[in-house]
N, C-alpha and C positions, 0 to 999 in steps of 0.2 A: 570825332572827325579824324580822318587819316590824312597825314601830310606826307609828302615826299621828303625823306630824310637823308642827308648826306653828311658824313663826318670823316675827318682825316686824323689817323692815329700813328702812322709811321712815315716819317719824312726822311728820305735818303738812307733808310736802314736796310733796303733789299740787299740780300746776299746772293750773288750770282753763283749757282751750283755747277753750271756748265755753260761754256761760251757759245755752243751751238754753231760751231764752225762747219764748214762744208763736209758733209758725210758723217757728221758726228751727232745728228739730231738737233732738236731745237734748243734755244737758250732756255735754261730753267733757273728760276729765282725762288727765294724763300724770305719770308719776313713776318713781322708783326702786322696783322691786318686790322686789328681792333682791340680796344681794352674796356673791360667792364668796371663799374664802380668808380669811374674817373669823371669829374666835370670837365668837359671839353670847352674850347673857346667859343662854341655855339651855346654854351650854358646848359647842356644836356648830359644826362647820366644814363648809361645802359646798365641795367641789372645783370649780374652774372647768370642767374637762372634763365632769363630771357635769351641772352646771347647763346648759352649752351644749347637751348631748345632749337634755336634757329640753325646753329651749326650742325645739329643732328638732322634737322629737316633737309638740309642741302646735301647730305651724303649720297642720296639716290642720284641727284644730277651730276655729282662729281664722278661717281662710278660709271655713269653713262656718257661721260665727257661732253656735258651740255652746259656747264657753268662757266660762261665766257664773260669777260669784262671788256670795257671800252677804254680808249685813250682819250683824256680830256674830261670835261664836265658834262655829262648828259643832263638834259633838262627835264626828263620825264622818267617813268618807272619801266619804260620798254627798253630791252637790250637790243640795240640796233647792230645786226650782224655786219653791216657795211663798215662799221667803225670798230669792229672787234679787233682787239690787240693781243689778247692773252687768254688762255684756258686755265682755269683753277683746277688743279689736280690733287690738292690735299688741303684739308682744313681740320684743325683740332684745337681744343682749349688746353692751355698751360696756365693753371691758376686763373687769373682775371684776364689773361691775354688769348686772343684768337690768333693762332699761327697758321699761316697758309703757304702753300707752294704753287707755283704756276709755270706754264710753258708759254713762252713768247711765240705767237703765231706768225706764219709767213704771209701776212696780209699787209696792205699798204700801211695801216696803222701800226701793225706789229713790227714792220721794218723800221719805222720811225722809233718805236719804243726800243727796239734792240740797238739802234744807232745811238740813242741818248744813253742807255745803260752802259754800252761799250765805251763811250766817251767820258764816263764818270759823272754824268749829270745826275743830281739828286732828284729822284722821282718819288712822289708819294703814293700811298695806297688810300683810296677813298671808298668807304662803305656807302652802299645805296640801298635804301629800304623805304617801306611805307608804314606808318603807324601814328598813334595819337600821343599827345604830350600832356603831362599834368605838373603844374608848378608846385614845388615843394618848398615852402617858406623856410623850414628848418635848415635845408641844404642849399637854399638860394639858388635853385637849379630846376630845370625842367626834367622830369623823369620820363623816360620813354615807356609808353603803356604796354600792356600785355599783348595788344594786338599788333605788335611789330612783326612785319614780315621782311626779312632781309632778302634782297634780290641778287646783288653781286657786289664785287669790289672792283673799282676802276683805278687806273693809273693816271695821276694828275701832277701838276706842277706848283701848287700853292698850298701851304699847310693851313689846317682849320682847328687844330687842338693841340694840347700839351704834348710835347715830345712824340708827335705822330704826324701821319699824312694820309688816312682813309676818311669817307664822308657821308653825311646824311642831310639832304636838302629839304627843308620844310616849307610849308606854304607861307605865303607872304603875311608878315605881321607888320602892322603900320609903322611901329617904332624902329623896326629894322629895315625900313624902306630904302634908306640911303645906302646901308651896307650891301643890301641885295643889288641895287643898281650898279654899285661899284664892282660887285662880283661879276655881274653880267658883262660889263664893259671889259673886265680882265678876261672872261672866258672868250669873248669875241676876238680880242687880240690874240689870245692863246691859240685859237683855231686858225687864224690867219697864218701864224707862224708854223704850226704843224703842217698845214696844206702846202705852204711854200717848201718846207723841208721834205715832205712826201714827194713832191714833184721832182725835187732835186735828186732824191734817192732813186726814183724810177728811171731817171735818165742814165744812171750808171750801168 
């Protein structure tokens, strides 16, 4: 069974490479997007070999400038261009870490993201993918299966794993129902905030 997976591994660690001021191109950022062989707060572990394979598989989309991400917590595997905030322009492995670079888009969501980053708000990077999970008793964690397919990395505002902020949102598991409901409530509140901020920025 394939679940929608989302996990955060980099919180507040985005490095702004360029500010994207008038006439100087878009704001560009760089940071750790994900990490292998680490049990995250969702109790999942990604194997280095699987992550490396997925990074390689996404290179064509990157070269064609098609790997876009959203602002906030998408609830499905479809990348909604109406909420696109950034374009991922680089992705590679450094040991167990997935390191990426992105351009902030001049879209409503992108303008909100740029304003947040310019103000020093700690924004997280959340991986999004689909795949199966197998529980490993020895490691007391769910191992992400070989059928993983990474979709993109989104920008979010709440961490979901050790020293990080990217994400994998899986199917509903009954014992995690309360946590999932709390997450939905938080996501709704977050969307209201982002919508209000976007309207405010569009008035400028």
